[in-house]
ROKOL-400073 format. One line per field, with one value per residue (C-alpha): residue in one letter; x, y, z. Coordinates in steps of 0.5 Angstrom, whole numbers. Last residue first. Layout:
// residues N
resn [a:...] .
x [X:...] .
y [Y:...] .
z [Z:...] .
***
This chain:
// residues 194
resn [m:h:a:l:v:d:r:g:r:q:t:l:a:s:l:l:a:p:s:p:q:h:a:i:g:g:i:a:w:v:t:n:g:l:e:a:a:s:m:d:r:v:s:s:e:a:d:t:l:l:f:k:m:p:e:e:g:p:l:r:g:l:t:s:l:a:w:l:i:k:a:i:n:s:a:g:l:i:i:p:a:p:e:a:a:s:e:p:s:l:v:r:e:m:r:a:l:l:a:c:l:l:p:e:a:p:t:h:t:a:p:h:t:k:c:a:t:t:c:h:a:t:n:p:t:t:c:h:t:n:c:l:t:a:l:a:w:l:t:y:v:v:e:q:a:g:m:q:p:a:l:a:l:a:r:e:e:l:a:g:i:q:s:p:s:l:p:q:r:l:l:g:q:l:g:q:l:e:a:l:a:w:l:l:l:s:l:d:r:g:g:l:d:e] .
x [57:57:56:49:46:47:42:38:37:35:30:27:27:23:18:16:16:12:8:7:2:-1:-1:1:6:10:11:13:18:20:21:25:30:31:31:36:41:40:34:37:36:29:26:22:18:18:14:9:8:6:2:-2:-3:-6:-10:-13:-14:-9:-7:-7:-3:1:8:6:3:9:14:10:12:18:21:18:21:29:27:24:17:17:10:9:9:3:-2:-7:-6:-8:-13:-8:-8:-2:-4:-11:-9:-4:-9:-14:-9:-7:-13:-15:-9:-10:-18:-16:-11:-4:-2:2:2:-2:-9:-8:-12:-7:-1:-2:-3:3:7:4:7:13:15:20:14:14:12:12:18:14:7:13:17:10:8:14:13:7:9:15:11:4:10:13:7:5:1:-6:-11:-7:-5:-11:-9:-2:-3:-8:-2:3:-2:-3:3:5:-1:2:9:15:20:25:33:33:38:40:39:37:30:26:31:29:22:23:26:20:16:18:21:13:11:16:13:6:7:8:6:1] .
y [0:7:8:2:7:13:8:6:15:16:10:11:19:17:12:19:22:19:18:11:6:2:-5:-6:-10:-6:0:-4:-7:-1:2:-4:-3:4:4:-2:2:8:13:21:22:19:24:28:23:18:24:24:17:17:25:20:14:19:21:15:12:7:1:-6:-13:-13:-12:-8:-3:-5:-4:2:5:3:6:12:12:11:17:22:23:29:31:38:39:39:36:41:42:35:37:36:28:24:25:23:19:15:15:11:6:5:4:-1:-5:-6:-7:-13:-17:-17:-24:-28:-34:-40:-36:-37:-32:-26:-29:-34:-29:-25:-32:-33:-26:-27:-35:-37:-41:-42:-35:-31:-27:-24:-23:-19:-15:-14:-12:-8:-4:-2:0:4:8:10:13:16:19:21:17:19:15:7:8:3:-2:-1:-3:-10:-11:-11:-16:-20:-21:-23:-28:-30:-32:-28:-33:-36:-34:-28:-26:-33:-31:-23:-23:-23:-18:-13:-15:-14:-8:-4:-7:-4:3:4:2:7:12:10:11:5:5:0] .
z [-75:-76:-83:-80:-75:-80:-86:-80:-78:-85:-86:-80:-81:-88:-85:-80:-86:-90:-85:-81:-83:-77:-76:-69:-71:-77:-72:-66:-70:-74:-66:-62:-70:-68:-60:-62:-66:-61:-62:-63:-70:-68:-62:-68:-72:-66:-63:-69:-68:-60:-62:-66:-63:-57:-61:-65:-58:-55:-59:-56:-58:-51:-56:-60:-53:-51:-57:-58:-50:-50:-57:-54:-48:-51:-56:-52:-49:-48:-45:-43:-34:-29:-33:-34:-41:-42:-48:-53:-51:-48:-41:-42:-47:-43:-37:-41:-43:-37:-34:-40:-39:-31:-32:-38:-33:-35:-38:-32:-36:-33:-35:-42:-47:-47:-45:-51:-57:-55:-54:-62:-64:-62:-63:-58:-54:-46:-45:-38:-40:-46:-40:-36:-41:-42:-36:-36:-42:-39:-33:-36:-40:-36:-30:-35:-37:-30:-25:-23:-25:-25:-18:-18:-22:-20:-14:-17:-22:-16:-12:-19:-20:-13:-14:-22:-17:-20:-22:-17:-17:-20:-23:-26:-35:-34:-37:-31:-27:-32:-31:-24:-25:-30:-24:-18:-22:-24:-17:-13:-19:-18:-10:-6:1:0] .
***
């Protein structure tokens, strides 16, 4: 109960990182442990900031991917959504996080305490998480994410670029010609420095 949105999102992020590194986490999280964290996240979602939503969605997608037993990522995501033993993020939590993301990223978010600047790393994380979970926000937040991606491409690392391109393909969203051009140019720049 003492965990706030920032602490919880960082805890989920850290656990997801540890689960992805073989042997660092001696025992995987149990369904009841993940369930307790999800319940707390559901209670905190309406007050989360953009960074907290990014970390929480990324962590849930990573935990879902980590718990799947099949190496096929597309099948893995489907299995996580339908198989109760694979630690699927609860539907109410996904809905609450997407609703919060829509509110934080909407043009009316002037009521938020600071302007939303996600940056290259967070754009790559959120697009990857949304694609992995097979979920999309509403039209305005998606437009914001893709516009922010376009302006952040030049700062993306090779991994962030790869995750962003993979995610855009995974969500079956046609990128704007400007975004496609920026992604292609950044890919050329990254390759030239390898």
